[in-house]
N, CA, C and O atoms as a MOPAC input file, in Angstrom:
PM7 MOZYME 1SCF
protein

 N    -49.02300 1    39.55000 1   -21.01900 1
 C    -48.18100 1    39.39700 1   -22.18900 1
 C    -46.73900 1    39.27600 1   -21.70900 1
 O    -46.36900 1    39.89100 1   -20.70900 1
 N    -45.93700 1    38.50500 1   -22.39700 1
 C    -44.56700 1    38.28300 1   -21.94200 1
 C    -43.60100 1    39.25600 1   -22.58300 1
 O    -43.94600 1    39.95300 1   -23.53700 1
 N    -42.39800 1    39.29900 1   -22.05700 1
 C    -41.34700 1    40.14300 1   -22.61400 1
 C    -40.39400 1    39.32700 1   -23.47000 1
 O    -39.40100 1    39.86000 1   -23.96600 1
 N    -40.67800 1    38.04700 1   -23.65100 1
 C    -39.79500 1    37.18700 1   -24.43600 1
 C    -40.02700 1    37.40400 1   -25.92500 1
 O    -41.15500 1    37.62900 1   -26.36500 1
 N    -38.94100 1    37.33100 1   -26.69400 1
 C    -39.05600 1    37.41600 1   -28.13100 1
 C    -39.26200 1    38.81900 1   -28.64900 1
 O    -39.01200 1    39.80800 1   -27.96000 1
 N    -39.72700 1    38.87700 1   -29.88800 1
 C    -39.93800 1    40.16600 1   -30.54500 1
 C    -41.09800 1    40.03200 1   -31.51700 1
 O    -41.42400 1    38.93800 1   -31.97900 1
 N    -41.71100 1    41.16500 1   -31.81500 1
 C    -42.74300 1    41.23600 1   -32.84100 1
 C    -42.16900 1    41.97600 1   -34.03800 1
 O    -41.43000 1    42.94800 1   -33.88400 1
 N    -42.51500 1    41.50800 1   -35.22900 1
 C    -42.18600 1    42.20300 1   -36.46900 1
 C    -43.51400 1    42.67400 1   -37.05400 1
 O    -44.40800 1    41.87200 1   -37.32100 1
 N    -43.62900 1    43.99100 1   -37.25000 1
 C    -44.84100 1    44.57600 1   -37.80500 1
 C    -44.52100 1    45.01900 1   -39.22500 1
 O    -43.65700 1    45.87000 1   -39.43700 1
 N    -45.21400 1    44.44400 1   -40.18700 1
 C    -45.00600 1    44.79600 1   -41.58800 1
 C    -45.93200 1    45.95500 1   -41.92200 1
 O    -47.15600 1    45.82900 1   -41.88200 1
 N    -45.32300 1    47.08300 1   -42.24900 1
 C    -46.05000 1    48.31700 1   -42.48900 1
 C    -45.67100 1    49.30200 1   -41.40500 1
 O    -46.04300 1    49.12900 1   -40.24400 1
 N    -44.93900 1    50.32600 1   -41.77300 1
 C    -44.40200 1    51.25900 1   -40.78100 1
 C    -45.12600 1    52.60100 1   -40.80200 1
 O    -44.57000 1    53.61700 1   -40.38500 1
 N    -46.34900 1    52.60300 1   -41.28000 1
 C    -47.13800 1    53.82500 1   -41.27700 1
 C    -47.88700 1    53.97500 1   -39.96200 1
 O    -47.49600 1    53.40500 1   -38.94300 1
 N    -48.95300 1    54.73700 1   -39.99300 1
 C    -49.71600 1    55.00700 1   -38.78200 1
 C    -50.26500 1    53.72200 1   -38.16400 1
 O    -50.24500 1    53.57700 1   -36.94200 1
 N    -50.74900 1    52.79700 1   -38.97300 1
 C    -51.29700 1    51.54500 1   -38.44100 1
 C    -50.21700 1    50.72400 1   -37.74400 1
 O    -50.46500 1    50.13400 1   -36.69300 1
 N    -49.01800 1    50.68500 1   -38.32700 1
 C    -47.91100 1    49.96700 1   -37.69200 1
 C    -47.52200 1    50.58400 1   -36.36600 1
 O    -47.26600 1    49.87200 1   -35.39500 1
 N    -47.47800 1    51.90200 1   -36.32000 1
 C    -47.14200 1    52.60100 1   -35.08000 1
 C    -48.20700 1    52.33300 1   -34.01500 1
 O    -47.88200 1    52.16200 1   -32.84000 1
 N    -49.47000 1    52.29700 1   -34.42300 1
 C    -50.53900 1    52.02500 1   -33.46800 1
 C    -50.47000 1    50.57500 1   -32.97200 1
 O    -50.77800 1    50.30300 1   -31.81200 1
 N    -50.07100 1    49.65200 1   -33.84200 1
 C    -49.90100 1    48.26200 1   -33.41300 1
 C    -48.79100 1    48.16700 1   -32.36900 1
 O    -48.92800 1    47.45000 1   -31.37800 1
 N    -47.69400 1    48.88800 1   -32.58800 1
 C    -46.60000 1    48.91000 1   -31.61100 1
 C    -47.08100 1    49.51300 1   -30.29100 1
 O    -46.75600 1    49.00300 1   -29.21900 1
 N    -47.83900 1    50.57400 1   -30.36700 1
 C    -48.36100 1    51.21700 1   -29.16000 1
 C    -49.26100 1    50.24600 1   -28.39600 1
 O    -49.18800 1    50.17100 1   -27.17000 1
 N    -50.09800 1    49.51300 1   -29.10200 1
 C    -50.99700 1    48.56100 1   -28.45700 1
 C    -50.20700 1    47.46400 1   -27.75200 1
 O    -50.56300 1    47.05300 1   -26.64700 1
 N    -49.14700 1    46.99500 1   -28.38000 1
 C    -48.30800 1    45.99000 1   -27.72900 1
 C    -47.76600 1    46.51400 1   -26.40100 1
 O    -47.78500 1    45.80300 1   -25.39600 1
 N    -47.28700 1    47.75000 1   -26.39800 1
 C    -46.76700 1    48.34700 1   -25.15900 1
 C    -47.88500 1    48.51200 1   -24.12800 1
 O    -47.67900 1    48.24500 1   -22.94400 1
 N    -49.04600 1    48.94200 1   -24.56500 1
 C    -50.16900 1    49.11700 1   -23.64200 1
 C    -50.58300 1    47.79700 1   -23.01000 1
 O    -51.03300 1    47.76700 1   -21.86400 1
 N    -50.43100 1    46.70800 1   -23.75300 1
 C    -50.79400 1    45.38500 1   -23.24800 1
 C    -49.68300 1    44.75600 1   -22.41900 1
 O    -49.82600 1    43.62800 1   -21.94800 1
 N    -48.57000 1    45.47800 1   -22.23300 1
 C    -47.50900 1    45.01600 1   -21.34800 1
 C    -46.35300 1    44.30300 1   -22.00100 1
 O    -45.49500 1    43.76500 1   -21.30100 1
 N    -46.29800 1    44.27900 1   -23.33700 1
 C    -45.17400 1    43.61800 1   -24.00500 1
 C    -43.91800 1    44.45300 1   -23.82400 1
 O    -43.90700 1    45.63900 1   -24.15400 1
 N    -42.85800 1    43.84300 1   -23.30100 1
 C    -41.60800 1    44.55400 1   -23.05200 1
 C    -40.46900 1    44.13500 1   -23.95000 1
 O    -39.34800 1    44.61500 1   -23.77900 1
 N    -40.71800 1    43.25100 1   -24.90800 1
 C    -39.66700 1    42.78000 1   -25.80700 1
 C    -39.46100 1    43.71900 1   -26.97800 1
 O    -39.93800 1    44.85400 1   -26.97700 1
 N    -38.74200 1    43.22800 1   -27.97900 1
 C    -38.42000 1    44.03700 1   -29.14700 1
 C    -39.59900 1    44.17500 1   -30.10300 1
 O    -40.42800 1    43.27500 1   -30.24100 1
 N    -39.64300 1    45.32500 1   -30.75300 1
 C    -40.64500 1    45.58100 1   -31.79200 1
 C    -39.90400 1    46.12800 1   -33.00300 1
 O    -39.17700 1    47.11600 1   -32.90200 1
 N    -40.09000 1    45.48400 1   -34.14300 1
 C    -39.45200 1    45.91500 1   -35.38700 1
 C    -40.54800 1    46.29800 1   -36.37100 1
 O    -41.44800 1    45.50500 1   -36.64700 1
 N    -40.46900 1    47.52400 1   -36.90200 1
 C    -41.39300 1    47.96300 1   -37.94200 1
 C    -40.67500 1    47.87900 1   -39.27800 1
 O    -39.57200 1    48.40400 1   -39.42600 1
 N    -41.29400 1    47.22000 1   -40.25300 1
 C    -40.70600 1    47.07300 1   -41.58200 1
 C    -41.59200 1    47.80400 1   -42.57700 1
 O    -42.78900 1    47.53200 1   -42.66500 1
 N    -41.00900 1    48.73100 1   -43.32700 1
 C    -41.78900 1    49.46700 1   -44.31200 1
 C    -40.90000 1    50.18400 1   -45.30400 1
 O    -39.67700 1    50.19600 1   -45.16200 1
 N    -41.51100 1    50.77300 1   -46.29900 1
 C    -40.78000 1    51.48100 1   -47.34600 1
 C    -40.65400 1    52.96900 1   -47.06800 1
 O    -40.02100 1    53.68900 1   -47.84100 1
 N    -41.23800 1    53.43600 1   -45.99100 1
 C    -41.22500 1    54.85400 1   -45.67800 1
 C    -39.80200 1    55.33500 1   -45.39900 1
 O    -39.00300 1    54.61400 1   -44.80200 1
 N    -39.49300 1    56.54700 1   -45.83000 1
 C    -38.18000 1    57.12800 1   -45.55500 1
 C    -38.07100 1    57.65400 1   -44.12900 1
 O    -36.97900 1    57.70600 1   -43.56400 1
 N    -39.20400 1    58.04300 1   -43.54800 1
 C    -39.21600 1    58.60800 1   -42.20600 1
 C    -39.71700 1    57.58400 1   -41.20300 1
 O    -40.37000 1    56.60300 1   -41.55800 1
 N    -39.39700 1    57.83400 1   -39.94800 1
 C    -39.92500 1    56.97900 1   -38.89000 1
 C    -41.42600 1    57.20700 1   -38.77500 1
 O    -41.92500 1    58.27500 1   -39.12900 1
 N    -42.14900 1    56.19900 1   -38.27900 1
 C    -43.60500 1    56.35400 1   -38.18100 1
 C    -43.98500 1    57.44300 1   -37.19200 1
 O    -43.31700 1    57.64700 1   -36.17800 1
 N    -45.05000 1    58.12300 1   -37.50100 1
 C    -45.56500 1    59.15300 1   -36.61600 1
 C    -47.03200 1    59.37100 1   -36.91400 1
 O    -47.51700 1    59.05600 1   -38.00100 1
 N    -47.71700 1    59.90400 1   -35.95400 1
 C    -49.09700 1    60.33700 1   -36.14700 1
 C    -49.03700 1    61.84800 1   -36.01200 1
 O    -48.61500 1    62.35900 1   -34.97400 1
 N    -49.44700 1    62.55700 1   -37.02800 1
 C    -49.25200 1    64.00700 1   -37.06600 1
 C    -49.77600 1    64.69600 1   -35.80800 1
 O    -49.06200 1    65.49200 1   -35.19800 1
 N    -50.98300 1    64.40800 1   -35.42600 1
 C    -51.55500 1    65.00000 1   -34.21800 1
 C    -52.38800 1    63.97400 1   -33.49300 1
 O    -53.08800 1    63.17300 1   -34.11200 1
 N    -52.31100 1    64.00100 1   -32.20200 1
 C    -53.20300 1    63.20600 1   -31.37800 1
 C    -54.01600 1    64.17700 1   -30.53300 1
 O    -53.89600 1    65.38900 1   -30.71600 1
 N    -54.81300 1    63.69800 1   -29.64300 1
 C    -55.71200 1    64.57300 1   -28.89500 1
 C    -55.00700 1    65.75100 1   -28.24400 1
 O    -55.55700 1    66.85000 1   -28.17800 1
 N    -53.80600 1    65.52800 1   -27.76800 1
 C    -53.10600 1    66.60400 1   -27.08400 1
 C    -52.49800 1    67.60200 1   -28.06100 1
 O    -52.12900 1    68.70800 1   -27.66700 1
 N    -52.39000 1    67.22100 1   -29.33500 1
 C    -51.75800 1    68.07800 1   -30.32200 1
 C    -50.25400 1    67.91700 1   -30.35400 1
 O    -49.57700 1    68.60200 1   -31.12000 1
 N    -49.70700 1    67.01000 1   -29.52400 1
 C    -48.26700 1    66.76300 1   -29.51800 1
 C    -47.93000 1    65.70400 1   -30.57100 1
 O    -48.68200 1    64.74100 1   -30.72700 1
 N    -46.81600 1    65.86000 1   -31.29700 1
 C    -46.40900 1    64.79600 1   -32.22000 1
 C    -45.95500 1    63.56600 1   -31.44000 1
 O    -45.40600 1    63.69100 1   -30.34500 1
 N    -46.18200 1    62.38100 1   -32.00100 1
 C    -45.74300 1    61.13600 1   -31.38000 1
 C    -44.29500 1    60.88400 1   -31.77200 1
 O    -43.95200 1    60.93300 1   -32.95300 1
 N    -43.45800 1    60.62000 1   -30.80200 1
 C    -42.03800 1    60.33100 1   -31.02100 1
 C    -41.86300 1    58.81700 1   -31.08700 1
 O    -42.02600 1    58.13900 1   -30.07200 1
 N    -41.53700 1    58.27800 1   -32.24900 1
 C    -41.44500 1    56.83100 1   -32.44400 1
 C    -40.37400 1    56.19700 1   -31.56600 1
 O    -40.55900 1    55.07200 1   -31.10000 1
 N    -39.25700 1    56.88700 1   -31.32600 1
 C    -38.21800 1    56.33000 1   -30.46000 1
 C    -38.74200 1    56.13700 1   -29.04300 1
 O    -38.49900 1    55.10400 1   -28.41900 1
 N    -39.45900 1    57.13200 1   -28.54100 1
 C    -40.01300 1    57.03800 1   -27.19400 1
 C    -41.12500 1    56.00200 1   -27.14600 1
 O    -41.28000 1    55.30700 1   -26.14200 1
 N    -41.90000 1    55.89000 1   -28.22000 1
 C    -42.97800 1    54.91200 1   -28.27200 1
 C    -42.42200 1    53.49700 1   -28.18800 1
 O    -43.01600 1    52.64000 1   -27.53500 1
 N    -41.30300 1    53.24300 1   -28.83100 1
 C    -40.72100 1    51.91400 1   -28.87500 1
 C    -39.95200 1    51.55800 1   -27.60900 1
 O    -39.60200 1    50.39400 1   -27.41400 1
 N    -39.68300 1    52.52500 1   -26.75000 1
 C    -38.89400 1    52.30100 1   -25.54200 1
 C    -39.80400 1    51.81700 1   -24.41700 1
 O    -40.67300 1    52.56400 1   -23.96700 1
 N    -39.61600 1    50.56000 1   -23.94800 1
 C    -40.48800 1    50.04500 1   -22.89500 1
 C    -40.31800 1    50.77300 1   -21.55900 1
 O    -41.16000 1    50.62700 1   -20.67400 1
 N    -39.25000 1    51.55100 1   -21.39900 1
 C    -39.02000 1    52.29600 1   -20.16100 1
 C    -39.81400 1    53.60100 1   -20.10700 1
 O    -39.94600 1    54.20000 1   -19.03900 1
 N    -40.34300 1    54.04600 1   -21.24800 1
 C    -41.08400 1    55.31100 1   -21.30000 1
 C    -42.54300 1    55.04900 1   -20.95700 1
 O    -43.19700 1    54.26900 1   -21.65000 1
 N    -43.07200 1    55.67200 1   -19.91300 1
 C    -44.47800 1    55.47200 1   -19.56900 1
 C    -45.40100 1    55.99100 1   -20.67100 1
 O    -45.19300 1    57.07700 1   -21.21300 1
 N    -46.41300 1    55.20700 1   -20.98800 1
 C    -47.33300 1    55.61500 1   -22.04200 1
 C    -48.02200 1    56.94900 1   -21.71900 1
 O    -48.35400 1    57.72000 1   -22.61900 1
 N    -48.22600 1    57.20400 1   -20.43500 1
 C    -48.87800 1    58.44600 1   -20.04700 1
 C    -48.11100 1    59.66500 1   -20.53500 1
 O    -48.69700 1    60.72200 1   -20.77100 1
 N    -46.80400 1    59.51600 1   -20.68400 1
 C    -46.01400 1    60.65100 1   -21.15700 1
 C    -46.13600 1    60.85500 1   -22.66200 1
 O    -45.70900 1    61.88600 1   -23.18300 1
 N    -46.71700 1    59.88000 1   -23.36700 1
 C    -46.84100 1    59.95000 1   -24.82100 1
 C    -48.21400 1    60.44400 1   -25.26700 1
 O    -48.33500 1    61.13400 1   -26.27900 1
 N    -49.24500 1    60.08700 1   -24.50700 1
 C    -50.61200 1    60.37400 1   -24.94400 1
 C    -51.41200 1    60.94000 1   -23.78500 1
 O    -51.38900 1    60.39200 1   -22.68300 1
 N    -52.11100 1    62.02300 1   -24.02600 1
 C    -53.05000 1    62.55300 1   -23.05300 1
 C    -54.37700 1    61.83600 1   -23.24400 1
 O    -54.84100 1    61.68300 1   -24.37400 1
 N    -54.97600 1    61.40500 1   -22.17600 1
 C    -56.25700 1    60.69700 1   -22.27800 1
 C    -57.34000 1    61.45300 1   -21.58900 1
 O    -58.48800 1    61.00900 1   -21.57100 1

């Protein structure tokens, strides 16, 4: 996957956050914009590790995914 351009994800809930995560996992290093009506940033309340997902860190291509999710 290339780092050129940006993706716009319509829907900033859990599904939108997971779409952004998948883009990062697939190697996309460009911009990701989530568009939604939510007042808060997207988050998943709990994942396997029990740690909350930080949307800022998720969107940062410099942050290793391993630091976000325990597998």
